[in-house]
N, C-alpha and C positions, 0 to 999 in steps of 0.2 A: 454697474461697470461704467467708468469714464474712460473715453477713448480719444486720443489725438494722433493723427497720422499725417505726416508730410513726407516729402521725397527723402529726407535725411534722418528723420527720427520718428519713433513710434512710442506711444505712451498709453497704458492702460492701467486702471486700478485692478489689482488681482485679488479676487475673493475665493476663486476655485482653480484647481489645476488646469481646467479647460480654457481659463482666461489666458494663462501663460502660453499654452499650446497655440491659441489663436494669435496672440501678439507675435510669437516667433514666426508663424506661418505668413502673417501679413507683412512682416519685415523680410520675407524671403530667405529665411535661415533654414536650410536643408542640408541634406547630404547623408553619409552613412559613416563618417569618421570625424570625430570632434575632439578638440583640445579644450579644456576648461581651466582657467585660472582663477581660482577662489581668492577671497581675502582672508588669508590666515595669519595676520600680523601678530595678534596678541589675544589674551583670554579676557579682556575687559567686557563688561556687559554691553551687548548690542553691537560690539565692534568687529565682529567676524562673521564669515559665511558659516552658518550653524548647520546641524545635521538636517533640520526641516527644510531648509532652503536647498541644501545640496540634494536631498532626496527628491524634492519637487523638480529641480533642473534635470537631474539624471533620469527621472521618470519620463519628462517630456521630450528630451531629445532622443532620436532614433539611433540605432547603429552602435558602433564602438565609440567609447568614451575614454579620454585619458586625462587625468588631473595633473596639472603642472603647478608647481610652487617651489620657492627657494626657502632655505632656513631663514629664521628671523631671530634677531637678538632679543625679541620680546615674546616669542611663542614658547614660553616656559613658566616656571612658577615665580619668576622674578626674584629669586633669592640670590642671583649672581648677576652682575652687570657685564654683559658681553660687549667687548670693544674691538676696534680693529687690532689692537695690540695683543689681545689674549684669545681671540676667536680660534685661531689655529690650534693652540694648546688645549682648548676646551671642546674639541670635536666630539668626543664621545659623550660629554655631559649634554651637548646640544642635541645629539641624536636621541639620547634616553628621554630628554625632556620633551622632544617633539612626539615621541612615541606615547608619552604620558598625555600630552595635550590631545592628540588625535583620538586616543582610546577614551579618555575622560569625557570628551564632548561628543562621543558617539560617532565620529567622523570615519573611523576605520570600519565600523559596522556597516555604514551606508555604502562605502566604497566596495566592501566585500558582498554585500547583497546585490549590487549592480554589476559585480565583476569587472570593475574598472581597474586600470593600472595607474599607479601613482609614481610620477617622474619627479624626483626632487632635483632641481637645477644645480643646487650648491653640491649635492653629492655627485652628480655627474661631472662637474668641473672639477672637483677634488680628485676624482679617479682618472681624469684625463680623457673622458669619453666624449669629446667635443667635435663638431664639424670643423673642417679646415677654415681658419680664419679669413684666408685670402678669398675663398669661395664665397663666404658670407659677405665679406666686404664688397665684392663685385655686385652682388645682388641689391644690397642696401644702397650703395652709391649710384647704381644705375637708376633707381627709383626715386631716391630722396636726396642723394649727396652725401657727403661725409658726416659722420657723427663726431661729437666732441671727444667722447671717451672711447678711443680707438681700441682699447682692450676688450670692449664688449663684442667685437666681431668674433673673438674666440670663446665666447660664453655660451653658445648654442649647443645643447646636447645632441650627439649624432642621431640618437633615436628619434628626436623631434625634427631634426633637419630632414630625415627621410619621409616625414609626414608633410613637408612643405606644400602649401597650396590648399590644405584643408582648412576648415573653419576654426578659429580660436575664439571661444566665448570668454570675453573679459568680464567675469562675473564680480562686479564691484558692489560693495555695501554703501549706501548713502551715508556719508560723513560730511555734514554741511557746515560751511562757515557762518559766522554771524558778524554784526558790526563790531563786536568786542573781541574778535580773534581773527587771526589770518588762516587758521588751519582749515583745511578740507581735504578730502580724499574721495575721488570718483573714479571714472574709468581710466583717464590718462595716468593717474597716480597708481592705480592697481597694479599695473604692469611693472612698476618699480620693484616689486617683489621678485622679479625674474633677474635682477642683478645679482650675481652669485653670492658675494660675501654675506654671511648672516648679519654682521654690523655694517650698515651702509653709510656710516656717518661721514666718511670721506667724500662721498658722493653728494652729501648735503651741502657742501661748500658752494656748489652751483646746482642747487636741487632742480629747477626748472630745466636746465639743460640735460641733467642725468636722466630725468623722467622722459623727456622727448627722445633722447638718444635710445633708450630701451624700447620705446614705442616705435621708433623707426626700424630697429633690428627686426622686431617680431612682425611689424606691419609689412616688411618687405618679403617675408617668408610665408605669411599666412593671410587668410581672410579674416581679419580681426573684427569681431562684433563686439561693441561695448553693451553689456547688459547691466545696468545699474539698478539695484533693488533696495527698497526699503519696505518690503512686503509686511514683515512682522516687526522689524526694528529700524529705526532711522536715527542716527546720531546727529546731534547739533552741538557744535563747540561754541560755548559762551562762558564768560567769566563766573557765572553763578551756578554752573552745573553741578549735579550731585556727585558725579564721578570725575576722576582726574587721571591724566597722563603726566609724565614729567614736564610736559610743555603746555598743557591746556586743560581746562575743566570742560565737562560736556554733560548734556542730558540725553536720554534715549526715548524716542516717541514710539509708541507701539501701534501696530496695525493700520498704517496708512495705506498700505496696499500699493506702494509706488513700484513700478517697473518701467524703465525707459530703456530703449535699445536703438542702436544705429551703427553704421560702419564708419561715420565721421566723429571720432571721439570728442573733439572740441565741441561740436554741436550737441552731443549727448550730455556733456558736462554743463554747458551753459543752460541747456533746457531744465536739467535737474535744479540748477541754481534758481531758476525763475520759479519753480515749484515752491521755493522757500523764500521767495521775495528778494533774492539776491542776484546781482549782475556780475557774472564772473568774467566777462570778456576783458576786463582791465587787469585781471590777474596775470602775473608774469608767466606761469606755466601755459595758461590758455593762449595768451598772446604769442608765445613762442610756438605753440603747437599750431596756431593758425598760420604762421609764417611757413611751417613745413608742410602741413596737411591741407591748407586751404581755409579761407575765411568761414565764419559762421554767417549763414545768410538770414537776415532778419525774419524772412517769411517761414523759416523753419523752426523758430523759437518763440514767435509772437503769440501763438496759441496756448502756450503753457499756462494752466490755471495755477493761481496761488493757493496752495494746500495749507501752508503755515507761514505766515510772515514773521521770520525770526527777527527782523528789525524792530518788532514791537515787544511788549511784555507777553509773550507767547505762552508761557508755562502755566499760569494760574488756570486759564480756562481748560487747557488739556489735562492738567492734573485733576480738576473737578470732574472731568469726564472719563477719568481712569486711564488716560492715554499716555501718562508719564511713568516710565519704569522707575521704581524706587529702590530696588535691591538686585 
């Protein structure tokens, strides 16, 4: 087990369930009521919080757990393109497809086994079951100042608002950038899935602002802990990857054991970047995040070991060692 702890970030190589339990304990993550935001964006290989990881996290955390997530335009069989223009007309299709997704991937079974509630943000907003926007506005602006997308004040489900003050585990999958792509998704981006519309393309016009806005909303209401994991699968976006999204190719590295956590999301994300030889501090979303949540301190990220330097020809050696997912 490799371990790095600072005042802002904790990192361990996870090989056994007790490693994760120790990491969370050392990071001071406790309580008896947790919200967990997984990464359930799409079904592509290695790109989502799978049943094995969900089971591990739910088994490690004590007390009551609530899963929170919004509908996604890509959490389906990809046979229909969901857009801002058709998403309302396709609500029933989106619901059926999500049910198929959660069933096919064994996620419903894990939630049932642990007796957790699943709160779908989009469904709560569609039903009008949200906390008063003016009350949420007051809490957010008192802590951080105003958000850019003011409508997000009215996007918090009432049943989640009633749990404010509890710990929200921002359970992100490592999806790392490389010198040949701008794409990456870590803890700051993971909360973007709590923006209610299934298709969030209109929020991509000012994506860094949109991400930081939703981080501000939930950061004002909950004790947000970023837990970024690549325990069994880590995604690296690069132009030669075996798999593809509409915007980038990627490869999936298996069994790096990566788990990084902390309450300052920009620091967690910069630390994860350094594990892959990448400096994320100049990326727009991290820069904006540091303006709102505070700077990343050099001493908190300098000890990050380089596990895989994705600025090099990293694939052949990992492929020879059986570390690259091929299907």
